[in-house]
N, C-alpha and C positions, 0 to 999 in steps of 0.2 A: 667707695670714695666719699660718700656722704659723711662717714665717721671722721675722716680727715678734716673735712670742712668744718664740722661741728667742733672738733678739737681746736682748730685754728681760731675760730670765732671765740671760743672760750678763753684762749690765751690772750687774744687781742682785747677782749672786754676788760681784762684785768688792769689795763692802763688807759681805759676810757674810749676805746673804739666801739662804735655802735654799728650793728648789722641792721640794715633797713631793707627788707624785701619790698619790692615795688608792687603796689596794689594791682590786681588783675593779671599778673604774670605768674605762670606756673612752670617756667623753663629753667629755674634755678638762678636767674639773675637777681642780684641784690646789691645794694651799695654799702660801702663801709665809710663811715663818717667819723671825724674827730673834730671837736670844737665847732660843730655845725657845718664843717666843710667836707665834701666828698674827697677821699684820697684814693679810693680803689672801688672796684666792683667785681663780683664773681660773674664769669661767663658760664661756668659750670661748677660742679663740685670739686674739680681739681685744677681750675685755672682762675687766677686772679689777675685782673688788669690794674696795674699799680701806677699812680702818678708820682714819679720821682722828679727828675729834671734831666735834660739831655746830658749835662755835665756829670751827674751822679751815675746815670746809666753807663756812660763811657768809663768813668773811674772804676766802677764795679765790674766792668767787662761783661755786662749783660747784653744779650743779643735776642733779637726777635725770633721766637720759636718757629721752626720749620713746620709747615702744614697748618698755619693759623687759619681757622675757619671764620673767625669774627673780624679780624683785621689783617687780611692777607697782603694788603698793599700799604701798610702803615709807613709813614715817612720816617727815615732815619733821624729826622730832626724832632720827632715827637717826644714830649716829656713823659709819655706813657709806655709801659713795657708789660707784656704778658708774662706771668710767672706761673709755671706748671709745677704741681707737686703730686706725687703718686705714692710716697712712702712717709711714714711718721717721722723718719730721720730728717726729712727735708723741712719740717715745720719750723725748726729753730731758725733756719736761714730766711724763711718767708717772714717770720716775726721780725727779724733783724732789718729786713728791707722795708717792712711797714714802718718801723721806727724811724728809718732814714726818710721815708716819705713824710712822716709827721714833722720832722725837723725842717722840711722844706715849705711847710704851710705858712 
């Protein structure tokens, strides 16, 4: 999975997204920033918590993933959505969603 994360970060850096690991953490958590603002963070190598908006989440038909370990009781009104990816073919969609998040900043 780490290879998928590295590839995703490589793609996102092409349009100005910065990956910022948090000092003192070795659990895979790091933040993604654009224009100095956090728009997402990794929970693991294959899960990104992305700040869109409630309206964008609904419009895109995104749903909170079953079995969430980090946010099992997240409110349906939250502007954040967990995005899981396990195959390279899913990265284009994750990049598209990150671009939507950037447009919401």
